[in-house]
TORPA-4810 file (N, C-alpha, C, O; in nm, 3 decimals):
<nodes>
NODE_1_-0.365_-0.565_-0.983_-0.270_-0.555_-0.875_-0.164_-0.664_-0.882_-0.061_-0.654_-0.816_X
NODE_2_-0.186_-0.768_-0.960_-0.099_-0.883_-0.957_0.042_-0.854_-1.005_0.136_-0.925_-0.968_X
NODE_3_0.059_-0.747_-1.088_0.191_-0.719_-1.141_0.261_-0.604_-1.068_0.372_-0.567_-1.106_X
NODE_4_0.201_-0.546_-0.965_0.260_-0.429_-0.901_0.396_-0.459_-0.840_0.490_-0.382_-0.856_X
NODE_5_0.407_-0.571_-0.769_0.536_-0.607_-0.711_0.637_-0.639_-0.820_0.755_-0.608_-0.808_X
NODE_6_0.589_-0.700_-0.928_0.680_-0.733_-1.036_0.733_-0.607_-1.103_0.848_-0.604_-1.147_X
NODE_7_0.651_-0.503_-1.111_0.695_-0.377_-1.168_0.811_-0.322_-1.087_0.910_-0.274_-1.142_X
NODE_8_0.799_-0.328_-0.954_0.910_-0.284_-0.869_1.034_-0.366_-0.898_1.146_-0.313_-0.901_X
NODE_9_1.014_-0.494_-0.918_1.129_-0.582_-0.940_1.200_-0.553_-1.071_1.318_-0.586_-1.084_X
NODE_10_1.133_-0.495_-1.168_1.199_-0.464_-1.296_1.316_-0.369_-1.274_1.412_-0.370_-1.351_X
NODE_11_1.308_-0.288_-1.169_1.417_-0.198_-1.138_1.517_-0.263_-1.042_1.638_-0.246_-1.057_X
NODE_12_1.466_-0.335_-0.946_1.552_-0.396_-0.846_1.639_-0.505_-0.905_1.754_-0.521_-0.864_X
NODE_13_1.587_-0.582_-1.000_1.664_-0.693_-1.055_1.789_-0.648_-1.127_1.881_-0.727_-1.147_X
NODE_14_1.793_-0.522_-1.166_1.909_-0.473_-1.238_2.034_-0.474_-1.150_2.146_-0.469_-1.201_X
NODE_15_2.015_-0.481_-1.018_2.130_-0.481_-0.928_2.184_-0.620_-0.903_2.282_-0.637_-0.830_X
NODE_16_2.121_-0.722_-0.964_2.164_-0.861_-0.946_2.247_-0.907_-1.066_2.211_-0.877_-1.180_X
NODE_17_2.355_-0.977_-1.042_2.442_-1.023_-1.148_2.370_-1.113_-1.247_2.300_-1.207_-1.207_X
NODE_18_2.386_-1.086_-1.374_2.327_-1.169_-1.478_2.422_-1.282_-1.513_2.542_-1.261_-1.523_X
NODE_19_2.370_-1.402_-1.532_2.455_-1.520_-1.550_2.424_-1.596_-1.679_2.485_-1.701_-1.703_X
NODE_20_2.332_-1.548_-1.761_2.296_-1.620_-1.882_2.371_-1.567_-2.003_2.488_-1.600_-2.022_X
NODE_21_2.305_-1.488_-2.083_2.364_-1.431_-2.203_2.468_-1.325_-2.165_2.433_-1.226_-2.101_X
NODE_22_2.594_-1.343_-2.203_2.700_-1.246_-2.167_2.671_-1.106_-2.219_2.703_-1.008_-2.153_X
NODE_23_2.609_-1.097_-2.337_2.578_-0.966_-2.393_2.470_-0.896_-2.309_2.476_-0.775_-2.287_X
NODE_24_2.372_-0.974_-2.263_2.269_-0.918_-2.177_2.328_-0.879_-2.042_2.287_-0.779_-1.983_X
NODE_25_2.422_-0.957_-1.995_2.488_-0.929_-1.868_2.556_-0.793_-1.869_2.550_-0.718_-1.772_X
NODE_26_2.620_-0.762_-1.980_2.690_-0.634_-1.992_2.593_-0.517_-1.977_2.623_-0.420_-1.908_X
NODE_27_2.478_-0.528_-2.042_2.378_-0.421_-2.035_2.320_-0.410_-1.895_2.308_-0.300_-1.841_X
NODE_28_2.282_-0.524_-1.836_2.221_-0.523_-1.703_2.317_-0.478_-1.596_2.277_-0.412_-1.500_X
NODE_29_2.444_-0.512_-1.611_2.544_-0.472_-1.513_2.562_-0.321_-1.507_2.589_-0.265_-1.401_X
NODE_30_2.546_-0.254_-1.621_2.558_-0.109_-1.624_2.447_-0.044_-1.543_2.470_0.052_-1.470_X
NODE_31_2.325_-0.098_-1.557_2.213_-0.047_-1.478_2.230_-0.088_-1.332_2.202_-0.009_-1.241_X
NODE_32_2.276_-0.211_-1.310_2.295_-0.261_-1.174_2.388_-0.173_-1.094_2.363_-0.146_-0.976_X
NODE_33_2.494_-0.127_-1.156_2.589_-0.040_-1.089_2.522_0.091_-1.046_2.549_0.143_-0.938_X
NODE_34_2.436_0.142_-1.132_2.367_0.267_-1.104_2.267_0.250_-0.989_2.255_0.335_-0.902_X
NODE_35_2.196_0.137_-0.991_2.098_0.110_-0.886_2.165_0.094_-0.751_2.117_0.146_-0.650_X
NODE_36_2.276_0.023_-0.748_2.347_-0.002_-0.622_2.401_0.126_-0.561_2.404_0.141_-0.439_X
NODE_37_2.445_0.219_-0.644_2.504_0.343_-0.596_2.401_0.448_-0.558_2.434_0.546_-0.491_X
NODE_38_2.276_0.429_-0.601_2.173_0.529_-0.576_2.134_0.535_-0.429_2.111_0.431_-0.366_X
NODE_39_2.126_0.655_-0.374_2.082_0.673_-0.236_1.930_0.672_-0.227_1.872_0.640_-0.122_X
NODE_40_1.867_0.708_-0.335_1.720_0.707_-0.342_1.677_0.710_-0.487_1.741_0.775_-0.569_X
NODE_41_1.568_0.640_-0.519_1.520_0.632_-0.657_1.370_0.663_-0.661_1.292_0.610_-0.582_X
NODE_42_1.332_0.751_-0.753_1.192_0.782_-0.777_1.158_0.745_-0.921_1.231_0.781_-1.014_X
NODE_43_1.047_0.675_-0.939_1.007_0.631_-1.073_0.859_0.658_-1.093_0.777_0.631_-1.005_X
NODE_44_0.824_0.710_-1.211_0.685_0.725_-1.251_0.661_0.635_-1.371_0.736_0.638_-1.469_X
NODE_45_0.556_0.553_-1.363_0.528_0.454_-1.466_0.386_0.465_-1.518_0.297_0.515_-1.450_X
NODE_46_0.368_0.418_-1.639_0.235_0.404_-1.696_0.218_0.260_-1.743_0.302_0.207_-1.815_X
NODE_47_0.108_0.197_-1.701_0.078_0.059_-1.739_-0.045_0.056_-1.828_-0.149_0.113_-1.794_X
NODE_48_-0.034_-0.011_-1.942_-0.148_-0.029_-2.031_-0.172_-0.179_-2.047_-0.084_-0.251_-2.094_X
NODE_49_-0.290_-0.225_-2.008_-0.324_-0.366_-2.018_-0.399_-0.392_-2.148_-0.487_-0.315_-2.187_X
NODE_50_-0.363_-0.501_-2.216_-0.429_-0.539_-2.341_-0.468_-0.686_-2.335_-0.398_-0.767_-2.273_X
NODE_51_-0.580_-0.720_-2.399_-0.618_-0.860_-2.404_-0.541_-0.931_-2.515_-0.459_-0.870_-2.583_X
NODE_52_-0.568_-1.060_-2.532_-0.493_-1.140_-2.628_-0.513_-1.094_-2.773_-0.436_-1.132_-2.861_X
NODE_53_-0.617_-1.012_-2.797_-0.643_-0.961_-2.932_-0.584_-0.822_-2.953_-0.599_-0.762_-3.059_X
NODE_54_-0.515_-0.771_-2.847_-0.451_-0.642_-2.860_-0.538_-0.523_-2.822_-0.496_-0.409_-2.838_X
NODE_55_-0.659_-0.549_-2.773_-0.748_-0.441_-2.733_-0.709_-0.388_-2.596_-0.692_-0.465_-2.501_X
NODE_56_-0.694_-0.254_-2.586_-0.657_-0.191_-2.459_-0.769_-0.210_-2.357_-0.886_-0.185_-2.386_X
NODE_57_-0.732_-0.254_-2.236_-0.829_-0.283_-2.131_-0.826_-0.180_-2.017_-0.914_-0.179_-1.932_X
NODE_58_-0.723_-0.096_-2.017_-0.715_0.003_-1.910_-0.573_0.056_-1.893_-0.476_-0.010_-1.931_X
NODE_59_-0.563_0.175_-1.835_-0.434_0.238_-1.811_-0.421_0.273_-1.663_-0.517_0.319_-1.601_X
NODE_60_-0.304_0.251_-1.607_-0.278_0.282_-1.467_-0.149_0.364_-1.456_-0.056_0.347_-1.534_X
NODE_61_-0.147_0.453_-1.357_-0.028_0.531_-1.327_0.029_0.483_-1.194_-0.045_0.465_-1.097_X
NODE_62_0.160_0.464_-1.188_0.226_0.412_-1.069_0.343_0.501_-1.030_0.420_0.545_-1.115_X
NODE_63_0.355_0.526_-0.900_0.470_0.597_-0.845_0.547_0.501_-0.755_0.489_0.436_-0.668_X
NODE_64_0.676_0.492_-0.777_0.760_0.400_-0.702_0.875_0.475_-0.637_0.945_0.553_-0.703_X
NODE_65_0.895_0.453_-0.506_1.009_0.508_-0.433_1.092_0.392_-0.381_1.038_0.296_-0.326_X
NODE_66_1.223_0.401_-0.398_1.312_0.293_-0.355_1.434_0.347_-0.282_1.482_0.457_-0.311_X
NODE_67_1.481_0.268_-0.188_1.603_0.301_-0.114_1.659_0.172_-0.058_1.608_0.119_0.041_X
NODE_68_1.765_0.121_-0.120_1.819_-0.007_-0.077_1.716_-0.117_-0.099_1.663_-0.131_-0.210_X
NODE_69_1.688_-0.193_0.005_1.589_-0.302_-0.006_1.450_-0.259_0.042_1.364_-0.343_0.066_X
NODE_70_1.430_-0.128_0.056_1.301_-0.074_0.097_1.232_-0.008_-0.022_1.299_0.047_-0.109_X
NODE_71_1.099_-0.012_-0.024_1.029_0.057_-0.131_0.885_0.088_-0.093_0.828_0.028_-0.002_X
NODE_72_0.829_0.184_-0.164_0.688_0.218_-0.153_0.633_0.231_-0.294_0.691_0.300_-0.377_X
NODE_73_0.522_0.164_-0.320_0.460_0.167_-0.452_0.316_0.210_-0.437_0.242_0.155_-0.355_X
NODE_74_0.275_0.310_-0.517_0.138_0.360_-0.511_0.074_0.356_-0.648_0.134_0.397_-0.748_X
NODE_75_-0.050_0.307_-0.653_-0.129_0.304_-0.775_-0.271_0.341_-0.734_-0.348_0.255_-0.690_X
NODE_76_-0.305_0.469_-0.751_-0.433_0.517_-0.701_-0.436_0.505_-0.549_-0.344_0.551_-0.480_X
NODE_77_-0.541_0.442_-0.496_-0.552_0.424_-0.351_-0.473_0.303_-0.302_-0.451_0.288_-0.182_X
NODE_78_-0.431_0.218_-0.394_-0.354_0.099_-0.358_-0.211_0.139_-0.320_-0.149_0.222_-0.386_X
NODE_79_-0.161_0.079_-0.213_-0.025_0.110_-0.169_0.045_-0.017_-0.120_-0.015_-0.099_-0.049_X
NODE_80_0.170_-0.032_-0.157_0.252_-0.142_-0.107_0.375_-0.080_-0.042_0.446_-0.002_-0.106_X
NODE_81_0.401_-0.116_0.082_0.516_-0.063_0.155_0.601_-0.179_0.204_0.549_-0.276_0.259_X
NODE_82_0.731_-0.169_0.183_0.824_-0.270_0.231_0.935_-0.201_0.310_1.002_-0.112_0.257_X
NODE_83_0.953_-0.241_0.435_1.057_-0.180_0.518_1.187_-0.260_0.516_1.277_-0.235_0.596_X
NODE_84_1.194_-0.356_0.424_1.313_-0.439_0.413_1.295_-0.574_0.479_1.368_-0.669_0.450_X
NODE_85_1.197_-0.583_0.568_1.169_-0.707_0.640_1.025_-0.755_0.618_1.000_-0.874_0.600_X
NODE_86_0.932_-0.660_0.620_0.789_-0.691_0.609_0.726_-0.612_0.496_0.762_-0.497_0.471_X
NODE_87_0.630_-0.675_0.427_0.556_-0.610_0.319_0.413_-0.587_0.366_0.347_-0.678_0.416_X
NODE_88_0.364_-0.463_0.349_0.227_-0.426_0.382_0.157_-0.387_0.252_0.196_-0.289_0.188_X
NODE_89_0.054_-0.463_0.215_-0.016_-0.442_0.088_-0.159_-0.395_0.116_-0.245_-0.474_0.155_X
NODE_90_-0.182_-0.263_0.096_-0.315_-0.205_0.119_-0.395_-0.209_-0.011_-0.348_-0.160_-0.114_X
NODE_91_-0.516_-0.268_-0.006_-0.594_-0.289_-0.128_-0.670_-0.165_-0.174_-0.742_-0.170_-0.274_X
NODE_92_-0.653_-0.053_-0.103_-0.719_0.070_-0.142_-0.856_0.087_-0.079_-0.921_0.190_-0.100_X
NODE_93_-0.901_-0.013_-0.003_-1.033_-0.007_0.059_-1.024_-0.021_0.211_-1.018_0.078_0.283_X
NODE_94_-1.022_-0.145_0.259_-1.019_-0.165_0.405_-0.939_-0.288_0.448_-0.959_-0.339_0.558_X
NODE_95_-0.850_-0.336_0.363_-0.772_-0.454_0.398_-0.623_-0.434_0.369_-0.584_-0.385_0.263_X
NODE_96_-0.541_-0.472_0.467_-0.396_-0.470_0.451_-0.345_-0.612_0.470_-0.368_-0.673_0.574_X
NODE_97_-0.277_-0.663_0.370_-0.218_-0.796_0.379_-0.072_-0.781_0.419_0.005_-0.710_0.355_X
NODE_98_-0.036_-0.849_0.528_0.099_-0.840_0.582_0.174_-0.970_0.557_0.122_-1.078_0.583_X
NODE_99_0.295_-0.960_0.505_0.376_-1.080_0.480_0.523_-1.046_0.500_0.562_-0.929_0.493_X
NODE_100_0.602_-1.148_0.524_0.745_-1.125_0.543_0.816_-1.130_0.409_0.770_-1.197_0.316_X
NODE_101_0.928_-1.059_0.399_1.006_-1.061_0.276_1.048_-1.203_0.243_1.046_-1.243_0.126_X
NODE_102_1.086_-1.279_0.344_1.134_-1.416_0.322_1.026_-1.506_0.264_1.056_-1.599_0.190_X
NODE_103_0.899_-1.478_0.299_0.790_-1.564_0.254_0.714_-1.506_0.135_0.611_-1.561_0.094_X
NODE_104_0.763_-1.396_0.079_0.692_-1.330_-0.031_0.682_-1.422_-0.152_0.767_-1.508_-0.174_X
NODE_105_0.577_-1.403_-0.230_0.554_-1.484_-0.350_0.671_-1.475_-0.446_0.713_-1.365_-0.483_X
NODE_106_0.723_-1.587_-0.486_0.842_-1.590_-0.570_0.818_-1.538_-0.711_0.912_-1.496_-0.779_X
NODE_107_0.694_-1.541_-0.755_0.666_-1.496_-0.891_0.682_-1.345_-0.905_0.738_-1.296_-1.003_X
NODE_108_0.632_-1.270_-0.807_0.628_-1.126_-0.821_0.712_-1.049_-0.720_0.725_-0.928_-0.733_X
NODE_109_0.769_-1.115_-0.622_0.837_-1.045_-0.515_0.975_-0.995_-0.554_1.060_-1.074_-0.596_X
NODE_110_0.998_-0.866_-0.541_1.131_-0.812_-0.570_1.235_-0.855_-0.467_1.354_-0.855_-0.496_X
NODE_111_1.190_-0.891_-0.346_1.285_-0.932_-0.243_1.364_-1.055_-0.283_1.483_-1.067_-0.253_X
NODE_112_1.296_-1.148_-0.351_1.366_-1.269_-0.395_1.479_-1.233_-0.491_1.585_-1.296_-0.492_X
NODE_113_1.453_-1.131_-0.572_1.554_-1.089_-0.667_1.664_-1.011_-0.597_1.781_-1.022_-0.634_X
NODE_114_1.627_-0.933_-0.497_1.727_-0.860_-0.418_1.822_-0.956_-0.348_1.939_-0.925_-0.327_X
NODE_115_1.769_-1.074_-0.311_1.850_-1.171_-0.239_1.949_-1.243_-0.330_2.027_-1.326_-0.283_X
NODE_116_1.946_-1.210_-0.459_2.040_-1.272_-0.552_1.986_-1.393_-0.624_2.062_-1.470_-0.682_X
NODE_117_1.853_-1.411_-0.621_1.794_-1.529_-0.683_1.743_-1.507_-0.824_1.683_-1.596_-0.884_X
NODE_118_1.766_-1.389_-0.878_1.716_-1.358_-1.012_1.771_-1.454_-1.116_1.697_-1.507_-1.199_X
NODE_119_1.900_-1.476_-1.111_1.961_-1.563_-1.211_1.920_-1.709_-1.193_1.935_-1.789_-1.285_X
NODE_120_1.869_-1.743_-1.077_1.822_-1.880_-1.053_1.679_-1.899_-1.103_1.640_-2.010_-1.140_X
NODE_121_1.602_-1.792_-1.104_1.461_-1.802_-1.139_1.432_-1.776_-1.286_1.327_-1.816_-1.336_X
NODE_122_1.523_-1.708_-1.356_1.496_-1.669_-1.494_1.611_-1.702_-1.587_1.727_-1.710_-1.546_X
NODE_123_1.578_-1.721_-1.713_1.678_-1.723_-1.819_1.657_-1.595_-1.899_1.544_-1.545_-1.907_X
NODE_124_1.761_-1.542_-1.959_1.745_-1.419_-2.034_1.845_-1.413_-2.148_1.952_-1.475_-2.143_X
NODE_125_1.808_-1.337_-2.250_1.894_-1.325_-2.367_1.877_-1.189_-2.432_1.772_-1.125_-2.419_X
NODE_126_1.980_-1.146_-2.501_1.975_-1.020_-2.573_1.910_-1.043_-2.708_1.959_-1.122_-2.788_X
NODE_127_1.798_-0.975_-2.735_1.726_-0.990_-2.862_1.782_-0.899_-2.970_1.797_-0.940_-3.085_X
NODE_128_1.814_-0.776_-2.932_1.869_-0.680_-3.028_1.941_-0.570_-2.953_1.922_-0.550_-2.833_X
NODE_129_2.026_-0.497_-3.027_2.104_-0.392_-2.963_2.150_-0.290_-3.067_2.190_-0.326_-3.177_X
NODE_130_2.144_-0.162_-3.029_2.200_-0.055_-3.111_2.294_0.023_-3.020_2.320_-0.018_-2.907_X
NODE_131_2.346_0.133_-3.068_2.435_0.214_-2.985_2.360_0.280_-2.870_2.421_0.317_-2.769_X
NODE_132_2.229_0.296_-2.885_2.152_0.368_-2.783_2.054_0.283_-2.703_2.008_0.327_-2.598_X
NODE_133_2.022_0.162_-2.750_1.924_0.081_-2.678_1.952_-0.068_-2.691_2.027_-0.113_-2.778_X
NODE_134_1.891_-0.144_-2.601_1.904_-0.290_-2.604_1.771_-0.351_-2.560_1.703_-0.298_-2.472_X
NODE_135_1.735_-0.463_-2.623_1.613_-0.534_-2.588_1.649_-0.672_-2.534_1.718_-0.749_-2.600_X
NODE_136_1.601_-0.702_-2.412_1.637_-0.826_-2.343_1.510_-0.901_-2.305_1.416_-0.843_-2.252_X
NODE_137_1.508_-1.031_-2.332_1.393_-1.115_-2.300_1.420_-1.201_-2.178_1.523_-1.268_-2.170_X
NODE_138_1.328_-1.200_-2.081_1.336_-1.280_-1.960_1.229_-1.388_-1.965_1.114_-1.360_-2.001_X
NODE_139_1.265_-1.511_-1.931_1.170_-1.621_-1.926_1.184_-1.693_-1.792_1.296_-1.724_-1.751_X
NODE_140_1.074_-1.721_-1.724_1.082_-1.791_-1.595_1.121_-1.938_-1.615_1.071_-2.005_-1.705_X
NODE_141_1.210_-1.985_-1.531_1.247_-2.127_-1.538_1.134_-2.215_-1.487_1.113_-2.326_-1.536_X
NODE_142_1.060_-2.164_-1.389_0.945_-2.237_-1.336_0.824_-2.207_-1.424_0.770_-2.096_-1.418_X
NODE_143_0.782_-2.301_-1.503_0.673_-2.280_-1.597_0.536_-2.268_-1.530_0.436_-2.243_-1.598_X
NODE_144_0.532_-2.285_-1.399_0.406_-2.269_-1.327_0.375_-2.123_-1.299_0.263_-2.089_-1.259_X
NODE_145_0.471_-2.037_-1.319_0.449_-1.895_-1.293_0.345_-1.840_-1.390_0.325_-1.896_-1.498_X
NODE_146_0.278_-1.731_-1.351_0.162_-1.684_-1.426_0.196_-1.594_-1.544_0.106_-1.529_-1.598_X
NODE_147_0.321_-1.587_-1.585_0.354_-1.513_-1.705_0.453_-1.594_-1.789_0.530_-1.674_-1.736_X
NODE_148_0.450_-1.571_-1.919_0.536_-1.645_-2.011_0.674_-1.582_-2.025_0.776_-1.650_-2.023_X
NODE_149_0.674_-1.449_-2.039_0.802_-1.380_-2.057_0.786_-1.231_-2.033_0.675_-1.177_-2.033_X
NODE_150_0.899_-1.167_-2.012_0.905_-1.022_-1.996_1.012_-0.970_-2.090_1.124_-1.021_-2.092_X
NODE_151_0.978_-0.868_-2.167_1.074_-0.808_-2.259_1.110_-0.669_-2.210_1.023_-0.583_-2.197_X
NODE_152_1.237_-0.648_-2.182_1.286_-0.519_-2.133_1.350_-0.440_-2.246_1.422_-0.497_-2.328_X
NODE_153_1.324_-0.311_-2.251_1.395_-0.221_-2.342_1.476_-0.124_-2.257_1.421_-0.051_-2.174_X
NODE_154_1.606_-0.124_-2.277_1.697_-0.046_-2.195_1.754_0.070_-2.274_1.798_0.054_-2.388_X
NODE_155_1.754_0.188_-2.213_1.818_0.305_-2.271_1.966_0.301_-2.230_1.999_0.330_-2.115_X
NODE_156_2.052_0.266_-2.322_2.194_0.249_-2.290_2.263_0.382_-2.262_2.360_0.387_-2.187_X
NODE_157_2.215_0.490_-2.323_2.278_0.619_-2.301_2.256_0.669_-2.158_2.338_0.743_-2.104_X
NODE_158_2.143_0.629_-2.099_2.111_0.670_-1.963_2.132_0.558_-1.862_2.118_0.579_-1.741_X
NODE_159_2.165_0.438_-1.912_2.174_0.320_-1.825_2.048_0.305_-1.741_2.055_0.295_-1.618_X
NODE_160_1.934_0.304_-1.808_1.806_0.298_-1.738_1.704_0.220_-1.820_1.710_0.217_-1.943_X
NODE_161_1.611_0.156_-1.749_1.501_0.087_-1.816_1.407_0.191_-1.875_1.369_0.285_-1.806_X
NODE_162_1.367_0.174_-2.001_1.275_0.269_-2.063_1.135_0.211_-2.080_1.037_0.285_-2.075_X
NODE_163_1.125_0.078_-2.100_0.993_0.016_-2.110_1.005_-0.135_-2.092_1.114_-0.192_-2.094_X
NODE_164_0.889_-0.198_-2.074_0.885_-0.344_-2.059_0.749_-0.394_-2.106_0.650_-0.322_-2.101_X
NODE_165_0.747_-0.517_-2.152_0.622_-0.582_-2.194_0.612_-0.717_-2.124_0.702_-0.800_-2.134_X
NODE_166_0.500_-0.738_-2.053_0.477_-0.862_-1.980_0.369_-0.943_-2.053_0.259_-0.893_-2.074_X
NODE_167_0.400_-1.066_-2.091_0.305_-1.155_-2.157_0.265_-1.264_-2.060_0.349_-1.341_-2.014_X
NODE_168_0.135_-1.271_-2.027_0.093_-1.371_-1.930_0.052_-1.501_-1.998_0.060_-1.514_-2.120_X
NODE_169_0.007_-1.599_-1.917_-0.026_-1.732_-1.969_-0.148_-1.732_-2.062_-0.166_-1.825_-2.140_X
NODE_170_-0.232_-1.628_-2.053_-0.350_-1.619_-2.138_-0.325_-1.531_-2.260_-0.417_-1.495_-2.333_X
NODE_171_-0.198_-1.498_-2.282_-0.156_-1.411_-2.393_-0.206_-1.267_-2.379_-0.210_-1.193_-2.477_X
NODE_172_-0.243_-1.228_-2.257_-0.272_-1.088_-2.230_-0.140_-1.015_-2.211_-0.041_-1.074_-2.169_X
NODE_173_-0.140_-0.888_-2.242_-0.016_-0.811_-2.239_-0.029_-0.691_-2.147_-0.133_-0.625_-2.144_X
NODE_174_0.075_-0.663_-2.071_0.086_-0.540_-1.994_0.208_-0.464_-2.043_0.321_-0.510_-2.030_X
NODE_175_0.183_-0.347_-2.101_0.292_-0.261_-2.147_0.327_-0.162_-2.037_0.240_-0.093_-1.984_X
NODE_176_0.454_-0.156_-2.003_0.503_-0.068_-1.898_0.594_0.038_-1.961_0.690_0.005_-2.030_X
NODE_177_0.562_0.163_-1.936_0.643_0.272_-1.988_0.698_0.354_-1.873_0.623_0.394_-1.784_X
NODE_178_0.829_0.378_-1.874_0.891_0.460_-1.771_0.877_0.606_-1.813_0.938_0.650_-1.911_X
NODE_179_0.796_0.681_-1.740_0.774_0.821_-1.772_0.888_0.908_-1.721_0.927_1.005_-1.786_X
NODE_180_0.941_0.873_-1.606_1.056_0.945_-1.550_1.123_0.859_-1.445_1.058_0.775_-1.382_X
NODE_181_1.253_0.878_-1.428_1.327_0.805_-1.326_1.440_0.894_-1.274_1.513_0.955_-1.351_X
NODE_182_1.451_0.901_-1.142_1.552_0.984_-1.077_1.634_0.897_-0.983_1.583_0.850_-0.881_X
NODE_183_1.761_0.875_-1.017_1.849_0.792_-0.936_1.913_0.869_-0.821_1.978_0.810_-0.735_X
NODE_184_1.896_1.001_-0.820_1.960_1.082_-0.716_1.861_1.148_-0.623_1.887_1.257_-0.572_X
NODE_185_1.747_1.083_-0.600_1.641_1.141_-0.519_1.672_1.133_-0.369_1.738_1.040_-0.322_X
NODE_186_1.623_1.231_-0.297_1.632_1.229_-0.151_1.502_1.170_-0.097_1.397_1.235_-0.103_X
NODE_187_1.509_1.049_-0.045_1.389_0.979_0.002_1.400_0.956_0.153_1.493_0.890_0.199_X
NODE_188_1.305_1.010_0.228_1.305_0.995_0.373_1.273_0.852_0.413_1.183_0.790_0.355_X
NODE_189_1.343_0.799_0.511_1.320_0.661_0.556_1.179_0.641_0.612_1.128_0.529_0.613_X
NODE_190_1.116_0.749_0.657_0.982_0.737_0.713_0.880_0.690_0.612_0.776_0.636_0.650_X
NODE_191_0.908_0.708_0.485_0.819_0.664_0.378_0.799_0.513_0.382_0.693_0.463_0.343_X
NODE_192_0.901_0.441_0.428_0.898_0.295_0.424_0.855_0.233_0.557_0.860_0.111_0.573_X
NODE_193_0.814_0.315_0.653_0.768_0.265_0.782_0.615_0.254_0.781_0.546_0.349_0.744_X
NODE_194_0.565_0.140_0.822_0.421_0.118_0.824_0.357_0.201_0.934_0.401_0.198_1.049_X
NODE_195_0.251_0.276_0.899_0.178_0.360_0.993_0.029_0.333_0.976_-0.033_0.384_0.883_X
NODE_196_-0.026_0.254_1.064_-0.166_0.216_1.053_-0.258_0.336_1.055_-0.366_0.334_0.996_X
NODE_197_-0.215_0.443_1.124_-0.298_0.561_1.139_-0.331_0.632_1.009_-0.426_0.710_1.005_X
NODE_198_-0.256_0.610_0.904_-0.280_0.677_0.776_-0.388_0.610_0.692_-0.431_0.663_0.590_X
NODE_199_-0.431_0.491_0.737_-0.531_0.415_0.662_-0.668_0.428_0.729_-0.676_0.479_0.841_X
NODE_200_-0.775_0.385_0.665_-0.910_0.395_0.725_-0.915_0.329_0.863_-0.845_0.231_0.889_X
NODE_201_-0.998_0.384_0.951_-1.006_0.334_1.089_-1.051_0.189_1.096_-1.013_0.116_1.188_X
NODE_202_-1.132_0.147_1.000_-1.185_0.010_1.002_-1.097_-0.088_0.924_-1.140_-0.200_0.895_X
NODE_203_-0.976_-0.047_0.890_-0.889_-0.133_0.810_-0.854_-0.261_0.887_-0.827_-0.258_1.007_X
NODE_204_-0.856_-0.373_0.815_-0.825_-0.503_0.874_-0.688_-0.547_0.826_-0.659_-0.545_0.706_X
NODE_205_-0.603_-0.589_0.920_-0.469_-0.637_0.886_-0.469_-0.789_0.889_-0.499_-0.850_0.991_X
NODE_206_-0.434_-0.848_0.776_-0.432_-0.994_0.764_-0.289_-1.042_0.750_-0.219_-1.003_0.657_X
NODE_207_-0.246_-1.128_0.843_-0.109_-1.185_0.837_-0.106_-1.302_0.742_-0.002_-1.363_0.723_X
</nodes>
């Protein structure tokens, strides 16, 4: 669950101005323009976790809905809902962790990136580029964060993220593949409103 918010941020950060490598900025700005203009975004993802020796440890499927600074992320029974102000993180069992966007964890919170802090928290550079794709590496400026780097592969013909690789401090890898993405989706605002009634009756909400 530790990378679920970060997965959402891989899409949201594209709307923030890039200030490091000018070549990377050009690629990210193209996606950023698309994200900003989208009225609703639907994304289907596949995550494959590998240990430091490259052995696959498990696969997860994720559905992400976005609209402005609001989003809903589902991975099995786990659900994260953000109404733009508050984040509700349901663990899939009987606990919901509630936190404010302003106080969200800086390592994984997409809200920090939405606020324009992406360029302050990361350095990035263009590793390679062809007419159809570009590979960009992100590194956290704060070395205390729990990952070493993130490598993005961008489909330039579609102006969309196609995959990403997250390398953590233990050299474990999470491969993220974008199975589908729809920038013109119709997403009802009710999706981003917290409704306690949809969760188990014995669910505990922790502030």
